[in-house]
C-alpha positions as CSV (number, residue, x, y, z in Angstrom):
1,M,-2.4,-20.0,11.6
2,K,0.9,-21.7,12.3
3,L,4.3,-20.5,11.3
4,L,6.2,-23.7,12.2
5,E,5.1,-27.3,12.2
6,W,6.8,-30.0,14.3
7,R,8.6,-32.4,12.0
8,D,10.2,-35.7,12.7
9,E,13.6,-34.4,11.6
10,F,13.4,-32.1,14.7
11,A,13.2,-35.1,17.1
12,T,16.2,-35.9,19.1
13,G,14.8,-39.2,20.4
14,I,14.8,-37.8,24.0
15,S,11.2,-37.2,24.9
16,G,12.0,-34.4,27.4
17,V,14.0,-32.4,24.9
18,D,11.5,-33.1,22.1
19,Y,8.7,-31.9,24.5
20,E,10.6,-28.6,25.1
21,H,11.2,-28.2,21.4
22,E,7.6,-28.7,20.6
23,E,6.6,-26.2,23.3
24,L,9.0,-23.7,21.8
25,I,7.4,-24.2,18.4
26,N,4.0,-23.7,20.0
27,S,5.1,-20.5,21.6
28,I,6.4,-19.1,18.3
29,N,3.1,-20.1,16.7
30,T,1.2,-18.3,19.5
31,F,3.3,-15.2,18.8
32,Y,2.6,-15.5,15.0
33,S,-1.1,-15.9,15.6
34,K,-1.1,-12.7,17.8
35,L,0.9,-11.0,15.0
36,T,-1.6,-11.9,12.3
37,E,-4.5,-10.9,14.6
38,D,-3.2,-7.4,14.9
39,S,-2.5,-7.7,18.6
40,S,-1.1,-4.7,20.4
41,K,2.6,-4.1,20.3
42,E,2.7,-4.6,24.1
43,V,1.1,-8.0,23.8
44,L,3.6,-9.0,21.0
45,V,6.6,-7.7,23.0
46,N,5.5,-9.6,26.1
47,T,5.0,-12.8,24.1
48,L,8.5,-12.4,22.6
49,N,9.9,-11.9,26.1
50,D,8.2,-15.1,27.3
51,I,9.7,-17.0,24.4
52,Y,13.1,-15.5,25.2
53,A,12.9,-16.7,28.8
54,D,11.8,-20.2,27.8
55,I,14.5,-20.5,25.2
56,Y,17.2,-19.2,27.6
57,A,16.2,-21.8,30.1
58,H,16.3,-24.6,27.5
59,F,19.6,-23.5,26.1
60,S,21.1,-23.3,29.6
61,L,20.1,-26.9,30.3
62,E,21.5,-28.1,27.0
63,E,24.8,-26.3,27.5
64,K,25.2,-27.6,31.1
65,L,24.8,-31.2,29.8
66,M,27.0,-30.7,26.8
67,E,29.8,-29.2,29.0
68,K,29.5,-31.9,31.6
69,S,29.7,-34.6,29.1
70,G,32.6,-33.1,27.1
71,Y,30.6,-32.7,24.0
72,D,33.1,-32.1,21.2
73,E,31.2,-29.1,19.6
74,F,30.1,-27.5,22.8
75,E,31.6,-24.1,22.0
76,Q,30.1,-23.9,18.5
77,H,26.7,-25.0,19.8
78,R,26.9,-22.5,22.7
79,D,27.9,-19.7,20.3
80,D,24.9,-20.5,18.1
81,H,22.7,-20.3,21.2
82,M,24.1,-16.9,22.1
83,R,23.6,-15.7,18.5
84,L,20.0,-17.0,18.6
85,L,19.3,-15.2,21.9
86,D,20.8,-12.0,20.5
87,D,18.6,-12.4,17.4
88,I,15.4,-12.8,19.5
89,R,16.4,-9.8,21.6
90,D,17.0,-7.8,18.4
91,I,13.6,-8.8,17.0
92,T,12.0,-7.7,20.2
93,T,13.9,-4.4,20.2
94,E,13.0,-3.7,16.6
95,L,9.3,-4.3,17.4
96,E,9.5,-2.0,20.4
97,D,11.2,0.8,18.5
98,T,8.9,0.9,15.4
99,S,5.4,2.3,14.9
100,E,4.9,-0.1,12.0
101,Y,6.5,-3.5,11.6
102,D,6.9,-5.8,8.6
103,E,4.9,-8.9,9.4
104,E,6.5,-10.8,6.6
105,Q,10.0,-10.0,7.9
106,L,9.1,-11.0,11.4
107,R,7.6,-14.2,10.1
108,K,10.7,-15.0,8.1
109,K,13.1,-14.2,11.0
110,L,11.3,-16.3,13.5
111,G,10.8,-19.2,11.1
112,D,14.4,-19.2,10.0
113,W,15.7,-18.6,13.4
114,F,14.2,-21.8,14.8
115,S,14.5,-24.1,11.9
116,V,18.1,-23.5,11.1
117,H,19.3,-24.3,14.6
118,F,17.3,-27.5,14.7
119,Q,18.5,-28.6,11.3
120,T,22.2,-27.9,12.1
121,H,23.4,-28.1,15.7
122,D,20.5,-30.0,17.2
123,A,20.4,-32.4,14.2
124,R,24.1,-33.3,14.9
125,L,23.1,-34.2,18.5
126,H,20.4,-36.5,17.1
127,K,22.8,-38.1,14.6
128,L,25.3,-38.8,17.4
129,E,22.6,-40.4,19.6
130,K,23.3,-43.9,18.3
131,L,27.0,-43.5,18.8
132,L,26.6,-42.1,22.3
133,A,24.1,-44.7,23.3
134,S,26.9,-47.2,23.1
135,Q,28.8,-45.0,25.6
136,E,25.9,-44.7,28.1
137,S,27.8,-46.6,30.8
138,S,30.6,-44.0,30.5
139,G,28.1,-41.1,31.1
140,G,27.9,-39.7,27.6
141,F,25.8,-36.7,26.7
142,M,22.6,-38.7,25.8
143,S,22.8,-40.7,29.0
144,S,23.2,-37.6,31.1
145,L,20.4,-35.9,29.2
146,K,18.1,-38.8,29.6
147,K,18.8,-39.0,33.3
148,L,18.2,-35.3,33.9
149,L,15.1,-35.2,31.8
150,G,13.6,-38.4,33.0
151,K,10.9,-36.5,34.8
152,A,9.9,-34.7,31.6
153,D,9.4,-38.2,30.0
154,N,6.6,-38.7,32.4
155,K,4.6,-35.7,31.3
């Protein structure tokens, strides 16, 4: 069973970023499958820790590129990343500290957690792609991102 489905509105138009986003969705769906299969708490916590590590690495790359290119909403986007990482850590801690967990609450938190960021901060990056594409020769965000993720395009 899947919690999240990849949707076109999540696409940034940069295959490397889109690949990472799809992989994050797959990871969350793997966790959700384990949750619905009544996996042990240890398995669930380990899976959430893996998701956290993947998301942390992805956010670090995005932030580096946004900062380097002078992205105008860098601080707000970074702050949302920090909030999301805190949220996933809180979800993990809650799961570790309870003998019984609310599957519906976990499902909602994870689903909302991911979708809202995509539909707000990441959607803004996608909308700016056309504007920034005209600035590629000046080293805009999308140009830098495409260059750094060029290897991911070949996957």
